[in-house]
Structure formats: C-alpha cells, structure tokens
Short mmCIF file of the C-alpha atoms (twelve columns), coordinates in Angstrom:
data_MODEL
# 
_entry.id   MODEL 
# 
loop_
_atom_site.group_PDB 
_atom_site.id 
_atom_site.type_symbol 
_atom_site.label_atom_id 
_atom_site.label_alt_id 
_atom_site.label_comp_id 
_atom_site.label_asym_id 
_atom_site.label_seq_id 
_atom_site.Cartn_x 
_atom_site.Cartn_y 
_atom_site.Cartn_z 
_atom_site.pdbx_PDB_model_num 
ATOM 1   C CA . MET A 1   -8.519  61.659 -8.556  1 
ATOM 2   C CA . PRO A 2   -8.848  60.495 -12.263 1 
ATOM 3   C CA . ALA A 3   -5.465  58.921 -12.332 1 
ATOM 4   C CA . ARG A 4   -4.757  55.204 -12.672 1 
ATOM 5   C CA . ALA A 5   -3.232  53.501 -9.558  1 
ATOM 6   C CA . GLU A 6   -0.046  52.713 -11.410 1 
ATOM 7   C CA . GLU A 7   0.343   56.923 -11.807 1 
ATOM 8   C CA . VAL A 8   -0.554  57.390 -8.330  1 
ATOM 9   C CA . LYS A 9   2.410   55.134 -7.194  1 
ATOM 10  C CA . HIS A 10  4.713   56.702 -9.431  1 
ATOM 11  C CA . ALA A 11  3.897   60.227 -8.364  1 
ATOM 12  C CA . ARG A 12  4.338   59.268 -4.685  1 
ATOM 13  C CA . GLN A 13  7.590   57.561 -5.731  1 
ATOM 14  C CA . GLU A 14  8.473   61.060 -7.009  1 
ATOM 15  C CA . GLY A 15  7.827   62.670 -3.859  1 
ATOM 16  C CA . VAL A 16  4.618   64.132 -4.546  1 
ATOM 17  C CA . ASP A 17  2.102   64.691 -1.387  1 
ATOM 18  C CA . PHE A 18  -1.548  64.245 -2.053  1 
ATOM 19  C CA . HIS A 19  -3.793  66.368 0.164   1 
ATOM 20  C CA . PHE A 20  -7.263  65.149 -0.414  1 
ATOM 21  C CA . LEU A 21  -10.167 67.169 0.276   1 
ATOM 22  C CA . THR A 22  -8.532  70.197 0.735   1 
ATOM 23  C CA . GLY A 23  -9.271  73.400 -1.294  1 
ATOM 24  C CA . PRO A 24  -6.597  76.462 -1.331  1 
ATOM 25  C CA . VAL A 25  -7.949  79.783 0.038   1 
ATOM 26  C CA . GLU A 26  -5.285  82.247 -0.402  1 
ATOM 27  C CA . PHE A 27  -1.782  82.576 -1.893  1 
ATOM 28  C CA . LEU A 28  0.512   84.091 0.803   1 
ATOM 29  C CA . PRO A 29  3.702   86.129 0.221   1 
ATOM 30  C CA . GLY A 30  7.278   85.395 0.791   1 
ATOM 31  C CA . ALA A 31  10.211  87.296 -0.061  1 
ATOM 32  C CA . PRO A 32  9.652   90.178 -2.509  1 
ATOM 33  C CA . GLY A 33  8.385   88.532 -5.741  1 
ATOM 34  C CA . TRP A 34  7.742   85.026 -4.470  1 
ATOM 35  C CA . LEU A 35  5.260   83.198 -2.885  1 
ATOM 36  C CA . GLY A 36  5.734   82.184 0.556   1 
ATOM 37  C CA . ALA A 37  2.682   79.736 1.251   1 
ATOM 38  C CA . VAL A 38  -0.717  78.690 0.223   1 
ATOM 39  C CA . ARG A 39  -3.534  78.595 2.868   1 
ATOM 40  C CA . CYS A 40  -5.960  76.071 2.638   1 
ATOM 41  C CA . LEU A 41  -9.062  74.727 4.146   1 
ATOM 42  C CA . ARG A 42  -9.908  71.272 5.010   1 
ATOM 43  C CA . MET A 43  -13.121 70.021 3.311   1 
ATOM 44  C CA . GLU A 44  -15.635 66.951 4.327   1 
ATOM 45  C CA . LEU A 45  -18.208 65.257 2.101   1 
ATOM 46  C CA . GLY A 46  -21.349 66.667 2.679   1 
ATOM 47  C CA . GLU A 47  -24.942 65.049 2.317   1 
ATOM 48  C CA . PRO A 48  -25.886 63.251 -1.283  1 
ATOM 49  C CA . ASP A 49  -27.516 65.910 -3.270  1 
ATOM 50  C CA . ALA A 50  -30.436 64.775 -5.836  1 
ATOM 51  C CA . SER A 51  -27.932 63.332 -8.027  1 
ATOM 52  C CA . GLY A 52  -26.559 61.280 -5.222  1 
ATOM 53  C CA . ARG A 53  -23.081 62.865 -5.245  1 
ATOM 54  C CA . ARG A 54  -21.386 64.096 -2.069  1 
ATOM 55  C CA . ARG A 55  -19.942 67.649 -2.607  1 
ATOM 56  C CA . PRO A 56  -17.252 69.040 -0.496  1 
ATOM 57  C CA . GLN A 57  -17.920 71.062 2.351   1 
ATOM 58  C CA . PRO A 58  -15.754 73.517 4.301   1 
ATOM 59  C CA . ILE A 59  -14.968 72.359 7.584   1 
ATOM 60  C CA . PRO A 60  -14.992 75.622 9.935   1 
ATOM 61  C CA . GLY A 61  -11.930 76.238 11.708  1 
ATOM 62  C CA . SER A 62  -9.724  73.884 9.612   1 
ATOM 63  C CA . GLU A 63  -7.320  76.256 7.659   1 
ATOM 64  C CA . PHE A 64  -3.608  75.483 7.668   1 
ATOM 65  C CA . GLU A 65  -0.939  76.798 5.613   1 
ATOM 66  C CA . VAL A 66  1.690   75.063 3.166   1 
ATOM 67  C CA . PRO A 67  5.044   76.679 2.569   1 
ATOM 68  C CA . LEU A 68  5.795   76.732 -0.999  1 
ATOM 69  C CA . SER A 69  7.792   79.341 -3.125  1 
ATOM 70  C CA . VAL A 70  6.176   78.140 -6.689  1 
ATOM 71  C CA . ALA A 71  2.504   77.270 -7.449  1 
ATOM 72  C CA . VAL A 72  1.035   75.349 -10.589 1 
ATOM 73  C CA . ILE A 73  -2.357  75.641 -10.995 1 
ATOM 74  C CA . ALA A 74  -3.444  72.592 -12.682 1 
ATOM 75  C CA . VAL A 75  -7.420  72.772 -13.017 1 
ATOM 76  C CA . GLY A 76  -10.107 72.091 -15.926 1 
ATOM 77  C CA . THR A 77  -9.761  69.711 -18.849 1 
ATOM 78  C CA . SER A 78  -9.641  72.447 -21.674 1 
ATOM 79  C CA . ALA A 79  -7.496  75.530 -22.318 1 
ATOM 80  C CA . ASN A 80  -8.817  78.701 -20.778 1 
ATOM 81  C CA . PRO A 81  -9.578  81.269 -23.446 1 
ATOM 82  C CA . VAL A 82  -8.373  84.048 -20.983 1 
ATOM 83  C CA . ILE A 83  -4.689  82.891 -21.526 1 
ATOM 84  C CA . GLN A 84  -4.649  83.990 -25.115 1 
ATOM 85  C CA . SER A 85  -6.289  87.531 -24.213 1 
ATOM 86  C CA . THR A 86  -4.327  88.430 -21.359 1 
ATOM 87  C CA . THR A 87  -0.856  87.092 -22.235 1 
ATOM 88  C CA . PRO A 88  0.589   88.900 -24.992 1 
ATOM 89  C CA . GLY A 89  3.382   87.357 -26.836 1 
ATOM 90  C CA . LEU A 90  2.659   83.956 -25.824 1 
ATOM 91  C CA . THR A 91  2.235   81.513 -28.610 1 
ATOM 92  C CA . THR A 92  -0.911  79.251 -28.591 1 
ATOM 93  C CA . ASN A 93  -2.116  76.709 -30.935 1 
ATOM 94  C CA . ARG A 94  -5.609  76.623 -32.659 1 
ATOM 95  C CA . LYS A 95  -7.137  74.715 -29.951 1 
ATOM 96  C CA . GLY A 96  -5.893  77.440 -27.417 1 
ATOM 97  C CA . TYR A 97  -3.023  75.217 -25.558 1 
ATOM 98  C CA . ILE A 98  0.369   76.715 -24.957 1 
ATOM 99  C CA . GLU A 99  3.213   76.074 -27.374 1 
ATOM 100 C CA . ALA A 100 6.364   74.934 -25.830 1 
ATOM 101 C CA . ASP A 101 9.823   73.443 -26.562 1 
ATOM 102 C CA . PRO A 102 9.359   69.844 -26.072 1 
ATOM 103 C CA . VAL A 103 12.622  69.458 -24.169 1 
ATOM 104 C CA . THR A 104 12.955  73.031 -22.499 1 
ATOM 105 C CA . GLN A 105 9.401   73.465 -21.963 1 
ATOM 106 C CA . ARG A 106 10.132  77.357 -22.629 1 
ATOM 107 C CA . THR A 107 7.576   79.262 -24.406 1 
ATOM 108 C CA . SER A 108 7.282   82.147 -27.064 1 
ATOM 109 C CA . ARG A 109 7.051   84.598 -24.072 1 
ATOM 110 C CA . LYS A 110 10.705  85.044 -22.102 1 
ATOM 111 C CA . GLY A 111 10.655  83.525 -18.825 1 
ATOM 112 C CA . VAL A 112 7.848   81.767 -18.989 1 
ATOM 113 C CA . PHE A 113 7.720   78.144 -19.388 1 
ATOM 114 C CA . ALA A 114 4.620   75.533 -19.669 1 
ATOM 115 C CA . GLY A 115 4.079   71.902 -19.475 1 
ATOM 116 C CA . GLY A 116 1.459   69.378 -18.672 1 
ATOM 117 C CA . ASP A 117 -2.333  69.368 -20.018 1 
ATOM 118 C CA . ILE A 118 -1.958  73.224 -21.075 1 
ATOM 119 C CA . VAL A 119 0.424   72.177 -23.730 1 
ATOM 120 C CA . THR A 120 -0.498  68.792 -24.692 1 
ATOM 121 C CA . GLY A 121 -4.103  68.629 -23.721 1 
ATOM 122 C CA . SER A 122 -5.688  66.027 -21.612 1 
ATOM 123 C CA . ALA A 123 -3.131  63.532 -20.900 1 
ATOM 124 C CA . THR A 124 -1.696  61.196 -18.078 1 
ATOM 125 C CA . VAL A 125 -0.017  62.621 -14.756 1 
ATOM 126 C CA . ILE A 126 3.129   61.183 -15.611 1 
ATOM 127 C CA . LEU A 127 3.651   63.003 -18.780 1 
ATOM 128 C CA . ALA A 128 2.976   66.199 -16.995 1 
ATOM 129 C CA . MET A 129 5.385   65.376 -14.431 1 
ATOM 130 C CA . GLY A 130 7.995   64.779 -16.719 1 
ATOM 131 C CA . ALA A 131 6.983   68.168 -18.598 1 
ATOM 132 C CA . GLY A 132 7.335   69.553 -14.875 1 
ATOM 133 C CA . ARG A 133 11.070  67.793 -14.507 1 
ATOM 134 C CA . ARG A 134 12.298  69.095 -17.572 1 
ATOM 135 C CA . ALA A 135 10.926  72.874 -16.974 1 
ATOM 136 C CA . ALA A 136 12.085  72.748 -13.579 1 
ATOM 137 C CA . LYS A 137 15.637  72.106 -14.809 1 
ATOM 138 C CA . SER A 138 15.128  74.716 -17.607 1 
ATOM 139 C CA . ILE A 139 14.011  77.313 -15.040 1 
ATOM 140 C CA . HIS A 140 16.947  76.689 -12.891 1 
ATOM 141 C CA . GLU A 141 19.322  76.935 -16.031 1 
ATOM 142 C CA . TYR A 142 17.462  80.292 -16.910 1 
ATOM 143 C CA . LEU A 143 17.512  81.715 -13.298 1 
ATOM 144 C CA . THR A 144 21.165  80.248 -12.823 1 
ATOM 145 C CA . ASN A 145 22.650  81.957 -16.139 1 
ATOM 146 C CA . GLY A 146 21.083  85.392 -15.701 1 
ATOM 147 C CA . ASP A 147 19.480  85.052 -18.760 1 
ATOM 148 C CA . TRP A 148 16.548  87.407 -17.603 1 
# 
C-alpha cells in the first residue's frame, strides 16, 4: 500500500476497513439502480518470479461478499483516456483529469461527482478522503433536494 503510516492511521480512524490480498471479482445488483454487494476472492502470495516479486494468486474457494450500495474505483496512477471518449459532457483538463468544484466535487455533468487522484493527479490518501467526504455531503444534498 503506497501510503505513509500516518495516512493509514488516519484512514483507520475514519473507519476505513482494509482488505489486503483481496481481489474484486464481480459487482452484484441490489435494489433497482443500486449495487448490492461486491464478490471478492482472497489471494495469497505466490512463489517469487524471475524478478523476485511474489505475485498475488487466487485462493480457490475463498470467495466472499461485501455488502455495498456504492463503489469507488480507484486504480492506476494517471487518468484513463477512456473517460474523455466515453463520457460526453464531462469536462477534463489537458492531462485528462476530471474538473470538479473543489468545495462540492460536482463536475460539469449533472449528477456526477469526482474527487481524489482523478481530479488532482497523484496525491495523498488523506486528500482523497477529504474529497470523498465533500462529495458524499454534496451527493446527499443532491439526492435530498431532488435536484436530479
């Protein structure tokens, strides 16, 4: 986990649950229009390869589900170029990162909120968590006020 010990400590204080050596396999539906769970598979470190790295290997029969209604996909170290070509009306900057209001995390596309590295570029977990909190508040207001 590329994070400072302080960031991990703060994340735990914020209630983050870490699932190490776990791979998501499938998102499962819940109520109409919502997610219900993510099916995961536990992993173990395999034998070292030629470079000495032990890569995660699935543990057969270790599948389990985590209930959820929202998933935030946070992978990679640069903006995915697919975002611009598949999401009309979503404004991005010259580097492909999503432009979002720094207070509300609202984007140029109605009902779409963004935060973390896809907005700022590589940064700390704490900054991403702050954006997540602001986005959650804004999403709640958006849904509560029927502004959709």
